[in-house]
C-alpha positions in Angstrom: 83.9 94.9 130.5 80.5 93.8 129.2 79.7 94.1 125.4 76.1 95.2 124.7 74.7 94.9 121.4 72.4 98.0 120.9 69.6 97.6 118.5 67.7 100.9 118.7 68.5 104.4 117.2 68.0 107.4 119.6 65.2 109.5 118.7 64.8 113.5 118.7 68.3 113.9 120.2 69.7 116.4 117.7 69.7 119.0 120.3 69.8 116.8 123.6 73.3 117.4 124.6 73.7 120.0 127.3 77.3 120.1 128.1 76.9 118.2 131.7 79.2 119.9 134.2 81.8 122.1 132.5 80.4 125.6 133.5 83.5 127.0 134.9 86.3 125.7 132.5 87.7 123.6 135.2 84.9 121.1 135.7 83.8 117.8 133.7 81.2 115.0 134.0 82.3 111.7 133.1 79.7 108.8 132.8 80.6 105.0 132.3 79.7 101.7 133.4 81.9 98.6 134.5 81.9 95.7 137.0 82.9 96.6 140.6 86.6 96.2 140.0 86.6 97.9 136.9 84.4 100.9 138.4 87.4 101.1 141.0 90.0 101.1 138.6 88.5 104.0 136.3 87.9 106.1 139.5 91.5 105.9 140.2 92.5 106.7 136.9 90.3 109.7 137.0 92.0 110.9 140.0 95.2 110.8 138.5 94.0 113.0 135.6 92.7 115.5 138.5 96.2 115.5 139.9 98.1 115.7 136.6 95.7 118.9 135.9 95.6 121.1 138.8 92.2 123.0 139.8 90.5 120.2 137.5 87.5 118.4 139.1 85.8 115.2 137.3 82.2 114.5 138.3 82.1 110.7 137.7 78.8 109.1 137.1 78.8 105.4 137.1 76.3 102.7 136.4 76.2 98.7 136.1 76.7 97.6 132.7 73.0 96.3 132.2 71.8 99.7 133.2 74.3 101.8 131.3 72.5 102.2 127.7 69.3 103.1 129.1 70.6 105.8 131.1 72.8 107.1 128.4 69.6 107.4 126.4 67.9 109.1 129.0 70.6 111.5 129.7 70.5 112.5 125.7 66.8 113.1 125.9 66.6 115.0 128.8 69.5 117.4 127.7 71.6 116.2 130.5 74.5 114.5 128.6 77.7 114.1 130.1 80.7 115.9 128.8 82.6 112.7 128.3 81.2 109.3 128.1 81.2 105.6 126.9 79.4 104.5 124.1 78.8 101.6 121.8 80.5 101.8 118.4 77.3 100.6 117.0 75.7 103.7 117.5 78.5 105.8 116.2 76.6 106.9 112.9 73.3 107.6 115.0 75.2 109.7 117.3 77.2 112.0 115.0 74.0 112.0 112.6 71.9 113.2 115.9 74.6 115.9 117.0 75.5 114.0 120.0 78.9 113.2 119.4 81.6 115.9 118.8 84.2 115.7 116.2 87.7 115.5 118.3 89.7 115.1 115.3 92.0 118.1 115.8 91.9 118.2 119.8 93.0 114.7 119.9 95.6 114.7 116.9 97.3 117.6 118.2 97.5 116.8 121.6 100.7 117.0 123.6 102.4 114.3 125.3 100.3 111.4 123.6 101.2 109.6 120.7 98.6 108.1 118.7 100.5 106.0 116.4 101.2 103.9 119.7 97.4 103.1 120.0 95.9 100.0 118.1 94.8 101.6 114.7 92.0 99.1 114.4 90.9 100.4 117.7 91.2 104.3 116.8 89.5 103.6 113.3 86.6 102.2 115.0 85.6 105.6 115.7 86.1 107.3 112.6 83.4 108.2 110.1 83.4 110.4 107.3 79.7 110.7 106.8 79.0 107.4 105.1 81.5 105.3 105.8 82.9 103.7 109.2 86.5 103.3 109.7 87.7 106.5 107.8 87.3 110.2 108.3 86.9 112.4 111.5 87.3 110.9 114.9 84.3 111.0 116.9 85.9 109.5 120.2 88.7 107.2 121.0 88.8 103.5 122.3 88.2 102.8 125.9 89.4 99.3 125.3 89.5 96.7 122.7 88.1 93.4 123.7 89.3 90.5 121.7 87.0 87.7 122.4 89.6 84.7 123.0 89.6 80.6 123.0 90.3 79.4 126.5 91.0 76.0 127.4 91.3 74.0 131.0 95.1 73.5 130.9 94.7 71.1 133.8 91.8 69.0 132.4 94.1 68.1 129.2 97.2 67.2 131.5 95.1 64.8 133.8 93.4 63.3 130.5 97.0 62.7 129.0 96.0 65.0 125.7 98.5 67.0 124.5 97.9 70.9 125.0 96.3 72.8 121.8 99.0 74.2 119.9 99.1 78.2 120.2 100.0 78.7 116.6 98.0 75.9 114.9 94.4 75.7 115.2 92.2 72.7 115.6 89.8 72.2 112.4 86.5 71.5 113.4 87.0 68.1 113.0 89.8 67.7 115.3 87.9 69.8 117.7 85.1 67.4 117.7 87.4 64.9 118.7 89.3 66.7 121.2 85.9 67.7 122.9 84.8 64.0 123.0 87.9 63.0 124.7 87.5 65.6 127.5 83.7 64.5 128.0 83.7 62.0 130.9 81.8 60.6 133.7 85.0 60.8 136.0 83.5 59.2 139.2 81.6 56.1 137.4 78.1 57.2 138.4 76.7 56.8 135.0 76.3 60.7 134.7 78.8 63.1 132.8 80.7 65.3 134.9 83.0 67.4 132.6 82.3 68.3 129.0 84.7 69.2 126.1 82.9 72.7 125.8 80.1 74.8 126.6 79.3 77.9 124.1 76.8 80.4 124.3 75.5 80.7 120.6 75.2 84.7 120.9 78.9 85.0 121.6 80.7 82.0 119.9 79.1 81.4 116.6 80.5 84.2 114.8 84.2 82.6 114.7 82.7 79.4 113.3 80.9 81.2 110.8 83.4 83.7 109.9 86.2 81.0 109.4 83.9 78.9 107.2 83.9 81.8 104.8 80.3 83.1 105.5 79.0 86.4 107.3 75.9 87.9 108.4 76.3 90.6 105.6 77.4 90.9 102.2 80.3 93.5 101.5 78.0 96.3 100.8 76.5 95.9 104.5 73.1 95.8 102.8 72.3 92.5 102.2 71.6 89.6 105.1 73.2 86.4 104.1 72.7 84.1 106.8 71.2 81.8 104.2 74.6 81.1 102.7 75.1 77.6 102.8 78.8 78.1 104.3 77.0 80.0 107.1 74.4 77.2 107.3 77.1 74.5 107.4 78.6 76.4 110.4 75.3 77.0 112.4 74.6 73.3 111.9 78.1 72.4 113.3 77.4 74.5 116.4 74.5 73.0 117.1 75.8 69.5 116.8 78.1 70.1 119.2 75.3 69.4 121.5 72.5 67.4 119.7 74.9 64.9 117.8 78.4 64.8 119.7 77.1 65.3 123.1 80.3 67.5 124.0 78.3 70.0 125.8 76.0 69.9 128.9 72.5 68.9 128.0 69.3 71.5 128.2 68.7 70.0 131.6 72.1 70.3 132.5 72.7 73.6 131.6 69.4 74.9 133.5 70.8 73.1 136.7 74.4 74.9 136.6 74.8 77.2 133.6 78.1 76.4 131.6 79.9 79.5 132.7 79.3 78.4 136.2 80.6 74.8 135.2 83.5 76.4 133.3 84.7 78.3 136.8 84.3 75.1 138.6 86.5 73.0 135.9 84.1 71.1 134.4 84.5 72.5 131.1 87.1 71.9 128.5 86.7 74.8 126.1 85.4 78.2 126.9 85.7 81.9 125.6 87.7 84.3 127.5 87.7 88.0 127.1 90.6 90.2 128.8 87.8 91.5 131.3 87.1 87.9 132.7 90.9 87.8 133.7 90.5 89.0 137.2 87.6 86.5 138.1 89.7 83.8 136.5 92.7 84.6 138.7 91.0 82.5 141.6 90.0 79.3 139.3 91.2 76.1 141.0 92.5 74.9 137.7 95.5 76.3 135.1 93.9 77.8 131.8 95.4 79.3 128.7 94.5 80.5 125.4 94.4 79.0 121.9 93.2 79.6 118.5 89.3 79.2 117.6 88.9 76.1 115.6 88.9 76.5 111.8 86.4 75.8 108.9 86.7 75.9 105.4 88.8 78.7 104.9 91.6 77.1 107.1 92.0 80.7 108.8 91.2 81.2 112.7 88.9 84.4 113.6 87.6 85.9 116.5 85.4 89.1 117.2 86.9 92.1 119.0 84.3 94.2 121.0 85.0 97.9 122.1 83.6 100.9 123.8 84.3 104.5 122.8 85.0 107.4 124.6 83.0 110.2 123.2 82.7 113.7 124.0 79.4 115.6 124.0 78.9 118.2 120.9 77.5 120.6 123.3 80.3 120.5 126.0 81.4 123.7 127.2 84.9 122.7 127.7 85.8 120.6 124.6 89.5 120.6 124.8 89.7 119.5 128.6 86.9 116.9 127.6 89.3 115.7 124.8 92.2 115.5 127.1 90.2 113.4 129.6 89.1 111.0 126.9 92.6 110.6 125.5 94.1 110.3 129.0 91.7 107.3 129.9 92.5 105.8 126.2 96.0 106.4 125.7 97.9 108.2 128.4 100.9 105.5 129.3 100.4 106.6 133.2 96.8 106.0 132.9 97.0 102.7 130.8 99.5 101.3 133.5 97.0 102.0 136.0 94.2 99.9 134.2 96.8 97.4 133.8 97.7 97.0 137.3 94.1 96.4 137.9 93.9 93.7 135.4 90.5 95.1 134.1 91.4 95.1 130.4 93.9 94.9 127.6 96.0 98.2 127.2 95.3 100.3 124.3 98.9 101.7 124.3 100.7 99.1 122.2 104.0 99.5 124.2 102.3 98.9 127.4 100.3 96.0 125.7 103.4 94.2 124.6 104.9 94.4 127.9 101.6 93.2 129.5 101.6 90.3 127.2 105.2 89.1 128.2 104.7 89.4 131.8 104.7 85.8 133.0 103.2 87.0 136.4 99.9 87.9 135.0 97.7 84.9 133.9 97.2 83.5 131.1 100.5 82.7 129.7 99.6 82.8 126.3 98.1 86.7 126.3 99.9 86.9 122.9 96.6 85.2 121.4 94.8 88.6 122.4 97.1 90.9 120.7 97.3 88.5 117.6 93.3 88.8 117.4 93.8 92.5 117.4 96.5 92.6 114.9 95.6 89.4 112.4 92.5 87.6 112.7 90.1 89.8 114.7 87.0 91.0 113.3 84.1 93.7 114.4 80.5 92.3 115.0 78.1 93.0 112.2 76.3 95.8 114.0 79.2 98.0 113.7 78.6 98.6 110.0 74.8 99.2 110.4 72.9 102.1 111.5 71.1 100.0 113.9 71.4 96.3 115.2 67.7 95.2 115.3 68.4 93.2 112.2 71.1 91.4 113.9 69.3 91.0 117.2 66.4 89.1 115.3 68.8 86.3 114.4 69.2 85.4 118.0 65.8 85.9 119.0 64.2 82.6 118.1 67.4 80.3 117.4 67.0 78.3 120.5 65.4 75.4 118.8 68.4 74.9 116.5 70.4 74.8 119.4 68.0 72.1 121.3 67.9 70.1 117.8 64.0 70.9 117.1 64.6 72.6 114.1 67.5 72.3 111.6 69.7 75.1 110.6 68.7 75.5 107.2 64.9 75.5 108.2 65.8 78.4 110.6 68.0 80.5 108.3 65.3 80.5 105.5 62.7 81.7 108.2 65.0 84.3 109.7 66.5 85.7 106.5 63.4 88.0 105.3 62.7 89.1 108.8 66.3 90.2 109.2 66.4 91.9 105.5 63.1 93.8 106.6 64.7 95.1 109.5 68.0 96.0 107.7 66.1 98.0 105.0 64.4 99.7 107.8 67.8 100.7 109.3 69.1 101.7 106.0 66.0 103.9 105.3 66.7 105.7 108.9 70.3 106.4 108.0 69.2 108.1 104.6 66.8 110.4 106.4 69.1 111.2 109.2 71.8 112.3 106.7 69.2 114.7 105.1 
């Protein structure tokens, strides 16, 4: 799975759904995205749905993840929205207010054979909206998945260095993390050049746990004020940049250009690296053992991580709402459907019974898959864009952050420049939301 932060709002789409292919009451169109193995898995599950519903035919429209949002927007604008489709929860408000998504509360909650209480409550709530607040009210979709972004480590590297393995129940403090990564950063062949590094984190996807654990956030409690100029936020951002510029435990700019940190992780050169459930198939072929540990903790002493997700929505204009909702629910929550996806190892199960069995299965790497479940149940958080009408304000934060990461600008200097720009874009989003509700 690839999580994409979508900044824009769809324009002029209040009457853009056409109901896809459901013309005879027995046909549906389903549009989704995924990497090759994920595409194969979902096509197989759709086949199972057709077998369980004789006479039903589902036309599958599939795209690569980096093309999906553009094609979905084009479908909406062109009056050709499929009956069932994946969408980003950050777009929930805009899609509801624009008449794109159907309220499927009754169709889902009254469905036979599926117990929604067995689906992660936090996953279901991502797709609830009462017209003002996310997380409550009517259901405008069900989770395709939950993607807890865990913290992985190279177990083989630890063992070869004679360093005790990370405690799965006791996270490192930020200070301890620096010391461990220094021990892992080495010139292993004695040629005067580093061959392995303690870590190699991408700021777009790895800064959040450090900020949250330090007691800061991108927004205030009302989700109307950008708070990146909070001293605790600044401290976390500077800490993140210092991993490279002060402590030297990540590949340098030049080294990262030669071979990016993901590739270095895959080759066994990185000690700590993020791991999502969607990474697991690719990581089966690693030449080293890896496992999961909690993210390091800041001032709060509490580990934090973000949880991504995609939703499965039903078009407001579908001609067969009941069947469309059945397909969405089958893909999201049916035990048979979930087990088929688990067998392909493309995502963490939505069904909690299936998920617990999956986590306990020692034949599936990594060993500490319980960390994924703990992120969902205990210390996971939504990305900030899930609470605002658009994500442009959030995207703005990362547009010009590279000088901080490179050590050419301090975190404090940067956030003082970025905050007003971000606030202006957030104010615009708030106004757009107000206008859409009229």
